[in-house]
N, C-alpha and C positions, 0 to 999 in steps of 0.2 A: 817664760810666757810665749804663747804662741799667737800669731796674728793670720787672720784673712784680709786679704787687701784688694782693691779694685784701683788699676792705674788707667789714666785717660790720657791720649796722645792728641793734643789739640791741633796740631797741625795735620793729621791724618784720620782724626775722628775714628780713632779705633780705641777699643776697651780691652784690658787684660784683667783677669780674674786669678789671683794666687795666693799661697800659704807658704809662710815662712816663720822662724823663730827670732830672725834680728831683721827688723823692717827696715831699719836704715841702712845696713849693708846690702839688703835686697834690692832696695832703690837705685843703690848707687852700682850694682851689678847690672841692672837693666838700663841705666842711663851711660854708664861708662864702660865697666870692666868686661862685661860679655863680648864675645867675639864670635858665638852661634847661638841660633835659637830665633824664633819667631819675633820677639820684641826689637831686637837690635834693628829693624827696618823702619821702625816707625817712632824713634826716638825725636823729642824728649819725651819723658813720661812724667805725669804729677800724680800723687795719690789722691783721689777723690772719695774714699771711703776706705775705713778700717776698723776691725774689730778685733779685741784681744780676748784669749781663752787661757785658762789656766792648764788645760789639757790638750794633747795634739788631737786626741780624738773629736773634742769638741769643735774644734778649730776646722778639721777636715768634713765634719759632718754639715757644717753650716756654711760652706762655700756657695752662697746664691746670690743672683744679682737679677733684678727686673728691668728688662729693656722696655724703655718709655717711647721708642718712636719706631714707625715701620722699618724694615731691613731683615738683614741676614745675621743669624747667630752663628759664630764658630767657636766650637767648643776642643780646647785641647785638655789631655790629660798627661801630666809630666810626672816622672820620677827624677826629682835633682835633689836628693839627700847626699849627705856626706856617706851616708852607710847604706846599705842594699835594703829597702823597703818593698814589700809588696804592695801592687796597686791593681785593684779589681775593678774593671771596667762597668760590671754590674751594678756598681755601687754610683755610677754617676746616673743622672735623670736629666731631662729638659722637658718642660711641660710649656703648652701654648694655650692662652686664653685669647679667645678674639677680642678685639678692640671695640667699644661702643661705638668708634666711628666709622661709618659705612662709605662717605664720601667725602672728599675735600676738594676745593678748587680754589686758586688762586688767579687772579685777572689782571692784565695789563689795562691802562687806562681805556683803551678802544674795546675791550671785552674778550680779548684772545686769552686763553688759558695757559697757564705754566704750572709745574709743582703738582700736578693732579694725584689723586690717589683715590682708590676703590676698592674696597673689600672684594677678595676672590668670592665667585658665585653670588654676586649681588647682581639686583637690576639696577642699571645706570639712572640717574636722573639727568634727563637732557634739556630741562627748563632751567638754565644757567643766568647768564648776562641778562639784567632787567627782567628776569624771569620769562623770558623768551626761549622757544625751543631751538636748540642746536642740532641740525640735522648734519650728521656725518654719512649718510647712505649715499654710496657710489661716490665716495670720496668730494660731496659737496662742499663741507666744512663752513656752512653758511646758518646765521641765525633767521628765523622767520618772523619777521614784525610785521606780520598781515599784508600791510601795502606792498612792503618791498622786502627783498632777500638782503641782509647785511654780511659784509665779509670783515671779521674782527683784525686780522690782519693788515689788510689795505686800508680799514676804517673808511670804506666806501660802500655804497650799494650797487647793486646788478643792475638797478632800474632807475630812471628819474624820479625825482619828488614829484607826486602829483599837484603839489601847492609850491612848486618850485619859484612861481612868479611872485611869491611874497618874500623869497630871500634871493633877489638878484645879485648879492654881492657875494654869493658861496654857489659853488658847483652844484648843478641840480643832481649830482652823485654824491654829493657830500655827506656826512652823518653827523647830526647834531651841532650842525653850524660848522662843522671842521674843527670842534673842539669839546671833545668827550668828557674833560674835566670841567667843564663848567655849564654844559646843555644836557638833559637827555631827550631821547626822542621815543616816547614810549610806543607809538603806534607806527612809526615810519613816516609820518606825513607831517608833522608841525613839532618845532622845538619849544 
């Protein structure tokens, strides 16, 4: 019996795809016995996928894995058999299929972005937090809320609230009453 297996290193978020005729011994080698090779740097490994084949050729042909998140793919071709086996690089292929996701944004409560992703060669959507335009020209990094410009990292505006006399208990430069988790400020004037 021959196996194609996928190992995953949880502490390092690494994936390794391999082929063997003895799955248990191979996993032990990756986790304990091996003294050289790429996998020793990212121990411990867990098997997250395995498929068995009756022939070696069937196992070698089907070594494929679908990457499910943005990042890089490193591909290694290794000849680790007990006897000499020919390995042909032209039998190895990598295909790329663009994701349907064009842009993804995660926000802190005040509107600052983190963990952003946008596909290469795509037009960015600048209407982000509360559907207001994010202005990054000239390194402004402010949201345009019609009446005022808003800094998402300081959670403050660059100008005074035109209706500051209604909210005397908070600073005239505050945003959403100083509590963006509880209030919204759709126009930059009233909460």
